[in-house]
C-alpha positions in Angstrom: 49.0 0.6 -59.9 50.6 -2.7 -59.8 49.1 -5.9 -58.1 51.5 -5.7 -55.3 50.5 -2.1 -54.4 46.8 -3.0 -54.6 47.1 -5.9 -52.1 49.2 -3.8 -49.8 46.6 -1.1 -49.7 43.8 -3.8 -49.2 46.0 -5.3 -46.1 46.3 -1.9 -44.7 42.5 -1.2 -44.8 41.6 -4.6 -43.4 43.9 -4.0 -40.3 42.4 -0.6 -39.8 38.9 -2.1 -39.8 40.1 -4.9 -37.5 41.6 -2.4 -35.1 38.6 -0.3 -35.2 36.3 -3.2 -34.4 38.5 -4.4 -31.6 38.4 -0.9 -30.0 34.4 -0.9 -30.3 34.4 -4.2 -28.9 36.5 -3.1 -25.9 34.1 -0.4 -25.0 31.5 -3.0 -24.1 33.4 -4.9 -21.6 32.8 -3.9 -18.0 35.6 -3.3 -15.5 35.6 -5.2 -12.2 33.6 -2.5 -10.8 34.0 0.1 -8.2 31.3 0.3 -5.5 29.9 3.6 -4.2 30.5 4.8 -0.6 27.8 4.1 2.1 27.2 6.4 5.2 24.5 6.3 7.8 23.1 9.1 10.0 23.7 6.9 13.2 25.5 4.0 14.6 23.3 3.4 17.5 19.4 3.4 17.4 17.4 3.0 20.7 14.0 1.8 19.4 10.8 2.6 21.6 7.0 2.9 21.0 7.6 6.7 21.3 9.8 6.7 18.1 7.6 4.3 15.9 6.7 7.1 13.7 9.8 9.0 13.6 12.8 8.8 11.3 15.6 7.0 13.2 18.2 6.6 10.7 19.1 7.3 7.2 21.5 5.7 4.7 23.1 7.6 1.8 25.3 6.2 -0.9 27.4 7.4 -3.9 27.3 5.9 -7.4 29.1 2.7 -8.4 31.1 2.5 -11.6 31.5 -0.5 -13.8 33.4 1.3 -16.5 30.5 2.1 -18.9 26.9 3.2 -18.8 25.5 0.1 -17.2 22.1 -0.4 -15.6 23.0 -0.8 -11.9 20.5 -2.3 -9.3 21.3 -0.9 -5.8 20.3 -2.5 -2.7 21.1 -2.4 1.0 22.2 -5.7 2.7 21.7 -6.1 6.5 23.5 -9.0 8.5 24.4 -9.9 12.1 27.9 -8.9 12.7 30.3 -11.7 12.4 28.1 -13.8 10.0 29.7 -12.2 6.7 26.1 -11.4 5.7 25.1 -15.0 5.7 22.0 -14.9 5.6 21.7 -11.2 4.3 18.5 -9.4 4.6 18.3 -7.4 1.4 16.2 -4.2 0.6 16.2 -3.2 -3.1 16.2 0.6 -3.6 14.2 2.5 -6.1 15.8 3.5 -9.3 17.8 6.7 -9.1 17.4 7.0 -5.3 20.7 7.4 -3.2 18.9 7.9 0.2 16.9 5.4 2.1 15.4 6.3 5.6 13.7 4.2 8.2 11.0 5.1 10.8 11.2 3.3 14.0 8.5 0.9 13.0 10.2 0.2 9.7 13.5 -0.5 11.3 11.9 -2.5 14.2 10.1 -4.7 11.7 13.5 -5.2 9.6 15.6 -6.2 12.7 12.7 -8.3 14.2 12.6 -10.3 11.1 16.4 -11.1 11.6 15.5 -12.8 14.8 17.6 -10.4 16.9 17.4 -10.7 20.6 14.7 -8.6 22.3 16.7 -8.7 25.6 20.1 -7.1 24.5 21.5 -5.0 21.8 23.1 -6.5 18.7 25.6 -5.2 16.2 24.1 -5.3 12.7 26.3 -4.6 9.7 24.9 -2.8 6.5 26.7 -2.6 3.2 25.6 -1.3 -0.5 25.3 -4.0 -3.0 25.7 -2.9 -6.8 24.8 -5.4 -9.3 24.5 -5.3 -13.2 23.4 -9.1 -13.3 22.9 -11.9 -11.0 26.5 -13.0 -11.2 28.2 -9.6 -11.3 28.1 -7.3 -8.1 30.3 -5.1 -6.0 29.9 -4.3 -2.3 30.7 -1.1 -0.5 32.3 -0.5 2.9 30.4 -1.7 5.9 28.6 0.6 8.4 27.5 -0.6 11.9 24.4 -0.2 13.8 23.9 -1.2 17.6 20.2 -1.8 18.1 17.7 -4.2 19.4 14.0 -4.7 18.4 11.2 -4.3 20.8 8.3 -6.7 20.9 5.2 -4.8 19.6 2.3 -6.9 18.9 -0.1 -7.5 21.8 -3.5 -8.8 22.7 -6.5 -8.5 25.0 -9.0 -11.2 25.6 -12.8 -11.1 25.6 -14.4 -13.8 27.7 -18.2 -13.8 27.5 -21.2 -15.9 27.2 -20.5 -16.7 23.6 -17.8 -19.1 24.9 -18.6 -19.9 28.4 -17.0 -17.0 30.2 -13.5 -18.6 30.2 -10.6 -16.3 29.8 -8.3 -19.2 28.8 -10.1 -20.1 25.6 -11.5 -16.5 24.9 -11.2 -14.8 21.5 -8.6 -11.8 21.4 -8.2 -8.5 20.0 -4.9 -7.5 18.5 -2.7 -4.3 18.5 -0.1 -5.0 15.7 2.0 -2.1 16.8 1.4 -2.4 20.7 0.1 1.2 20.6 -2.9 0.4 22.9 -5.5 0.2 20.2 -6.9 -3.2 19.9 -9.2 -4.5 17.0 -10.6 -7.8 16.0 -13.9 -9.5 14.5 -16.0 -11.7 16.9 -18.9 -13.9 16.2 -21.7 -13.7 18.6 -24.7 -16.1 18.9 -27.2 -13.4 19.5 -27.6 -9.6 20.0 -26.7 -8.4 23.4 -24.3 -11.4 24.0 -22.4 -10.3 27.0 -18.6 -10.2 27.5 -15.7 -8.4 29.3 -12.0 -7.5 28.7 -8.9 -9.1 30.4 -5.4 -8.2 29.6 -4.3 -11.8 30.4 -6.0 -15.2 30.2 -7.4 -14.9 33.8 -9.8 -12.9 35.8 -7.0 -11.2 37.8 -7.7 -7.9 36.1 -10.9 -7.2 33.9 -12.7 -4.1 32.4 -16.3 -3.5 31.4 -18.6 -1.1 29.8 -18.4 2.4 31.8 -21.3 3.8 29.7 -21.2 6.3 26.8 -18.6 4.5 25.0 -16.1 4.3 27.9 -14.0 1.4 29.4 -14.0 1.1 33.2 -12.3 -1.2 35.6 -15.6 -1.4 37.6 -17.9 -1.3 34.5 -20.6 -3.8 33.7 -20.7 -6.4 31.0 -20.3 -5.2 27.4 -23.2 -6.3 24.9 -22.8 -7.2 21.2 -24.7 -4.9 18.8 -25.9 -7.8 16.7 -25.9 -11.4 16.3 -23.1 -12.6 13.9 -19.8 -10.9 13.1 -18.9 -7.7 14.8 -15.8 -5.4 14.5 -14.6 -4.3 17.9 -12.2 -1.6 18.7 -10.9 -1.1 22.1 -8.8 2.0 22.8 -7.0 1.3 26.0 -5.2 4.7 26.0 -8.5 6.9 25.9 -10.4 4.1 27.6 -13.1 4.2 24.7 -14.7 1.4 22.5 -16.7 1.0 19.4 -18.6 -1.7 17.7 -20.0 -2.2 14.2 -21.4 -5.1 12.2 -18.8 -6.7 9.9 -18.8 -8.8 6.8 -18.7 -12.5 7.2 -17.3 -15.1 4.9 -18.6 -18.7 4.5 -18.2 -21.8 2.2 -21.1 -23.0 0.1 -21.3 -26.0 -2.3 -22.1 -29.7 -2.6 -18.7 -30.6 -0.9 -19.9 -28.8 2.2 -22.2 -31.0 4.4 -25.9 -29.6 4.6 -25.1 -26.8 2.3 -26.2 -28.2 -1.1 -25.3 -24.8 -2.8 -27.9 -23.0 -0.7 -26.6 -22.6 2.9 -23.2 -21.3 3.9 -21.0 -22.8 6.5 -19.6 -19.7 8.3 -15.8 -19.3 8.6 -14.2 -17.6 11.8 -11.8 -14.6 11.4 -8.5 -14.9 13.0 -7.4 -12.0 14.9 -3.8 -12.2 14.3 -3.2 -9.4 12.0 -3.0 -11.6 8.9 -6.7 -11.3 7.7 -7.4 -15.0 7.4 -10.7 -16.8 7.8 -10.7 -20.4 9.0 -12.9 -23.3 9.1 -12.4 -26.8 10.3 -15.0 -29.1 8.9 -15.7 -32.3 7.1 -15.7 -32.0 3.3 -17.1 -34.5 0.8 -16.2 -35.2 -2.9 -17.8 -32.3 -4.8 -17.1 -28.7 -5.2 -17.5 -25.3 -3.3 -16.9 -21.5 -3.3 -16.3 -18.8 -0.7 -19.0 -16.3 -0.4 -19.3 -13.0 1.4 -22.4 -12.2 3.6 -24.3 -15.3 2.3 -24.7 -13.4 -1.0 -23.6 -14.3 -4.6 -22.8 -10.7 -5.1 -19.3 -11.3 -4.0 -18.1 -15.0 -4.3 -14.4 -16.3 -4.7 -13.2 -19.3 -6.5 -10.1 -20.5 -8.2 -7.4 -23.3 -8.1 -3.8 -23.9 -6.9 -4.3 -21.7 -3.8 -5.1 -18.5 -5.8 -8.6 -16.9 -5.8 -10.5 -14.6 -8.1 -13.8 -12.8 -8.0 -16.3 -15.3 -9.6 -13.6 -17.9 -10.2 -14.0 -21.5 -10.8 -15.6 -24.0 -8.1 -12.9 -25.6 -6.0 -13.0 -29.3 -6.1 -12.5 -31.8 -3.2 -11.8 -35.5 -4.3 -11.8 -37.3 -1.1 -13.9 -37.1 2.2 -12.2 -36.0 5.2 -11.8 -33.5 8.0 -10.0 -30.3 6.7 -8.8 -27.0 7.9 -9.7 -24.4 5.2 -8.0 -21.0 5.5 -9.0 -18.1 3.1 -7.7 -14.5 2.8 -10.0 -12.2 0.9 -7.4 -9.4 0.7 -4.5 -11.6 -0.6 -6.9 -13.7 -2.5 -5.3 -16.9 -1.4 -6.6 -20.3 0.2 -5.2 -23.5 1.6 -6.9 -26.8 2.3 -5.2 -29.1 4.7 -6.4 -32.6 5.5 -6.4 -33.0 9.4 
């Protein structure tokens, strides 16, 4: 075989290899993407307290296609009609799931978070977002829902001897879903401390102890079962009540006046559904920790707003009046100088 033939064969082989590599490379390039189709089981949802636990709407979608076997993240985007989904409230769907349903409570929470009117219906647009990266996504057809949220959270008030029998400044119990069952933690200065219930911050209507765990509009004063923190539940549907002693949280350390690592400054539970304990107090340069039930068996410390069980002492560098907020469930805290 002469030299020219050999060179010709090598050239042909090189060309074939180049074409083969080029074809392999093309296989990894995504197309623009074709979105799946989105459907909903309803176009109008009337939310009410009676349907909070019922499934009120369901969304279904078909799969999207980017031209190859890509890892696609699916999510539903909700936006007020006419805003072009700016801003959009986005709900990421579980892997491999093509159906998403909402109970009345879940949908109410979602549209309430969008700050929709409680007084009149709004048109909400929903679309499917299919993304293979932060910058590559396609969007489906838009489906419409006509609905309005209902205000759920409600309170009742407990004026009593512990605060001077003043409904305007009384502590409250909360019903997060407005279902008529109210709970909260109150601190009483003594056992048998008396109080009543008012649905508003006045004496126009009030309820008392009807005996045998019942609530009555003609009942006498309720009495706390213990000194200190008490968990109270008032069921205004069945007109029954219960009380039980509750855990308390306090602050202890040389940053806390009159504590000296031996006496706790008790915090107050805030009955707003968030689970926070709060104390407004003077703090001095030094350190402190949070302690449950005045006992070192459960103590929390940390830094940067994050708490851990048995964590490091929290430092205060400057004397001042502070509002300290702590959440033992979320394991977070804030310290704000007033």
